[in-house]
N, C-alpha and C positions, 0 to 999 in steps of 0.2 A: 130742457125743451119750452115747459111753464112760462119760461121764465122771460127765454126770448119772443113768443108770444105776446108776452102782458108789454114787454119792449115795443113790439111793431109796433100794435094797436094805438098804444100811447101819444108815442111817436106821430102817429097816421094823424092822430084826433090835430099834434099842434103843427101838423106839417100840410095839411088841406085849407086852413082857411088864410094864408099871406100869399097860397100861389093860386089862388083860384080866378084874380083878375090879372096874370100876366099870358102874353101870352106861349105856347107849350114849345113854341118853335125856340124859344129864347130864354127859359124855364131852365136853370143851373142843373136842380134835380131831375128835370124830363133826360139833360144831357149824360149825369152821374147812369140813369137807368140803360139808358143806350150802350156804355160804356160796359155796364156789370153784368147785367143780365145776359147775354151773350156766353160770359165764360163761365159764372155762375149758373149757368141752367148747364152747361156740362154734364157737372154732377148729378142734376136732377133723371131720375130711372125713366120718367117720362119726354125726355129729351130728345130731337131726332139726332142729332150729333152731341158724339159720349167722346170725343176726344180735338185735342187745340195741338197746333205745332206752331212754333212762335221761334224767332229769331230777333236775339235782343245785343245791344251797342251799350256796352259798359260806357258811360261817359264820365263819371265822379265817383268816387264812394271814399269814403276814409278811411287813412292811408293805404291809399289802393299807390302799390308799385307802377312808377309812369311806362314801365314796360306796357301793363294791360290797361293802358288808357287807350280803349277803343277795340279791346277786346269784341270778337262775338261770342255771344253764347246760345246755345239751341237748347230748348224747349218741348220737352213732348211727352202729353198728357194725358190718361185714359183712364179716370175713376171707375174702379173704387181702388183698385191695385197695380195702377204703372203707371210711372215716368220716369224720365231720363233726361237726366242735365248733360252736355258734353259743352267741353270751354275748355283754355289753355289755363295751362298749372305748371308749371318751373320747366317751362320752356317747351312742352309739350304737350299735343291735347288727349285730355280726360274724358273720360264716359263713366257715370254712376247709372244704374241703372234700379230703380226697384221695378220686380216683376214676382207680382204674388207674396208670398211673405218670405221673400229671398231677395239679396243685392250684389249688384256684381259689377267692379267696378276694372276696366283698363285703362292704360295696359298693365300689367303685372308688376309694378314700382316700388320702390319705397315712396312714400311712408305710408302708399296703402297694402303693400305687400305684409307689412308686419297687422293689417288688422284681422288676415287669417290666423295668427295664434290665440287667439280673444277665445277664452273659455266656452264661450257658445251654448251648446243643449247637453254638455256634460259638467256643464257646470254645477258644485256642488253651492249654489249662493241658494239662500232657501226663498221660494216662491212665495207671496202674498194668496192671502187663499182669497180666491174668487179672481183670480184679477192674470186676464191670459199672457202671456209672452210673447204672443204674436204681433206683426206689427198690423197699428188699426186703418180699418177703411178709412179712404180718403176721401169724407160725407163731407155735409153746411149743415148745421142743424135749421137746416129750413123744409118745409112742405114746399111740391113743385107751386101750390095756392101760393104761398108766404114769400117766393121768389118775385113775387109784381109789385111787393112793397120793402122791398129791398135796400133803395136809396135812402125808406124811409128813418134806417138807423144812421145814418152818417148829417155831421153839421155841412154843410155845403156853405162857401163863399165864392160868390162867381168874382175873378180874379181880373177880367177883362182878356185881352186880348193879345196876343206875344209873337210874330210873322207868322197870319192868319191864325193862328191854331187860338179857340178857346181855356182859358187857363180854369183852374176849379182848386180851390184849396178845403179840403176833406179833412173829419174828424169823425171817430166815432163818437154817438151820441156818449154822453157824459157817463149815465149808469152805465152801456153795457160795455166804456173803457177801462171801467173803475173792474165792474169784475174778472173782465181779460185782464187787467193790471198792464192795460198799455195807453194808463191818460197822457204822457207825453209821447205820445207819436202820432203824428201827423203826415199825409201827402201831397202834393200840388202835381196838377192832371195836367197837359196840354193835350186836349184832341182835337178832335177833325168837329165837321159843321156836323158829320151825320153820328159823333158821336164813340168813333175811334181810336182808340189811344196811338199818342204819337209819342208822347212820350211819358214817365211815370221818375217822379224824385219821391224819395220815401225819407220822413226824420227822426230819429227817436234819440235817447236821451245820449248824449255824444256823439252823436257819428248819423252820418247821410248816405244816399246811396240815389244814383241816376241813374235811368236808365234809355234809351231809345227805341222805340220798336218797329225793328225795320218791317217785322214778316208775322203779322197774324192771321192764320186759318184754321177752320173748325172744319171737322169730318164724322163720318158716321162710326167709325174704328180706324185705328192705324194698322198696316201693315202686322202680321207677327211677326214678322223677320226684324220689327223694329227693335223688339225687345230680347231679341238673341244678339250674346259677346260675339267679337269675332277675335277669333286668336287666345291665347293664356289671356286668364283673370281672376283677378280674385275675389273667393265667393262667401258671401255670410249666408249665416242663417240668422235667424227672426232677431234670436237673442242680442248676438254678435252686433246686429248693427244697433238694438236697443243699448248696447254697453258703450256702443264708441258716440249713439245722441248722446250720452249722458256722459261722457268725458268733453264733447264739445262742448255741452250747456255746461261745464264747468270753468274752461277757456275763456270762454263769452264772458264772464262772472267776473274772473279777473282780471279782465281787461275793460271792464265796466267801470266808466269814472264814478267817483264816489263824491257823492254833492258838499258831506263834508269838510271835505278840502278845501 
């Protein structure tokens, strides 16, 4: 937290000087703030809206099968411990939902059905001292007051307009990017005049993804029924979920391009 605060303050001083003479309505950082702050505020305990629902259209992705171009993905988020993602997979609609310390997946079919056979809570694997096996809460490392300074954590370039939308090219400040290991990541945001995200492109080392925001809405909270599975579901406890995430991470690493090659 101290490191984040130092980065925020040092970035703020570097940010203020060049933008004072610019019109706030035209400033790229102001526009980025309008895009980021409503989303980031959902994670703040002091916010009025603690949940959001979004519908994203998958426009492109590295190695994306042709049949998934234009696929619709539904995202429901209610920090600190509720998240639901629904989208097509292997010709059927799949829902993955975190509700507190557990995750459920529907439908209960391969390959998800096999996840229920992971050792889970009965695993004999030794636990590291003082390390919780629960699922970490979804929080941001900022106080509510620091959220106002969130845009200064980024390097922003105004890339002009495209089809009536303002386009911003965004990277994390170099010090923060190095500490998080994401130096090669960047984003290209297409925003409306009021800062609403319309198209998001993210670029990583050897991969990229582009989505169009079809719907984005904020709410005090989402209905309790949102987090309840319909029909038979694969149910995973916290340890099984962590094991699944570790396995996915190994798969991603194995497919990551080797810069030396």
